[in-house]
N, C-alpha and C positions, 0 to 999 in steps of 0.2 A: 171543525172545518176540514175540508178536503186538502189533499197535498198541493194542488194547484194554488189554492188560496194561501196556504202556508208559505209556499215558494214566493209568491208575489209580495207578501208582507215582510219577508225576511231577506229576500234577495238570494237565498240559497237555491241551488238547482234541485230538481226532484231527485237526481242521482245522489247529491250530497245528503239530502234528507233521508233517503233510504240507507245510506252508509251510517249516518248518525244513529239511526234506529238500530241497525245491525250491530253497531259497536256498543250499544247501550247508553249512548250519550243523551238520547231523548227517550221518554217513556213510549212503550209500544202503544200505538193507537188502538182504539176500539174498532171493530169491523162492522160495517153496515153492508152486508152482502159481500161483494168483492172490493168494496171501497174502504180505504183507511180514513178514519175520522179522528183528527188530532184535537186534543184539548187546547183551549185558548192559551194556557200557560206555556205551551210549546213554543209559541212565538218568541217569548223572552229568552227561553233556553237556547233556541237556535241563534238568536241575535248575540247572546253571550258567547256561544261557541265560535261564531264568525269573528267577533271582536277579538277573542283570545287567539284565534289563528292569525289575525292580522298583526298581532303583537308578538308572534314568533312561537306560539304553542303548536305542537304537533297533536293531531287527533289522538294518537296513542297516549300521550301524556295526560290528556283530558280524560280518556277512557279509564286510565289507571287511577285517576283521582276521583272521578265522580262515581258514587255508588249507583247502581241501577235503581231507578225510581219508578214506582207504579204510575200508571196513567192517572192524570188528574191531580197529581201531587207535584209540588215544586221540589227540585232536588236540593240537597244540603250543599251549599257552596263553600263550606269550611275547607274542604280539601283543595279546591281551586285557589282559595285565598292563601293557603300555605304554599301551593305551587307557584303562585305569583311572587311570593317572597323569595323562593329559591331562584326563580327566573331573574328577578331583579338583582339578587346578589351576584349571580353568574355574570349578568351584563355589567354590573359595576366593576367586577374583577377584570373583565375585558377592557372596559374604559380605562381603568387604572394602568393596565398593561400597555395599552396604546399610548397613553400620556407619557409613560416612561420611555417607550420607544421613540416617540416624537422628540423628547428631550435629548436622547442619545443622538438622534439624527441631526438636531440643531447643533449639538456640541461638535459632531464630526464636520458639519458644514463650516462651522466657525474655524476649526483647526485647519481645514483645507484652505479657507479664505486667507488665514494668517500666514500660511506657508504653502503657496501654490506650487513651489518647485518639488514638493513631495510627490506630485503626480506627473512630473515630467517624464515622458516616455520616448523622447527623441533619441535615436541611435546616433552616435558620433559618426561623422562622415569620414570614410577611409580614403585618404589622399595618396596612399602609396600606389605605385604603378601596378602592383598585383591586384589591387582592389578595383582597378578600372578595367572595363572590357570594351 
């Protein structure tokens, strides 16, 4: 299939497809004159790349994980599966950290609610004649 058809089927722009090809994320297409002809398997690969991007993966991460695959062959996704595990672990750590921070904020809010005078910032009024202008 030509790049226009690949773009329509996957929702990826032509520019993105060229970039995926340049980075080795998709197999280099065969050439028919000056036209690139992509294997049907490329549709699924591009869809996987776009899905991974929507889940927070950078193209560089994917390029480092996916081995270059010859045209007409499906890439080995074991590297991506491992990368997903690492990404999931990192997200879980951020969630745990956020939950801890929320707990500390709730605790501070409760302490302030129990003792509002701790935040009183009013200055005492100076009633001496010097203090008045």
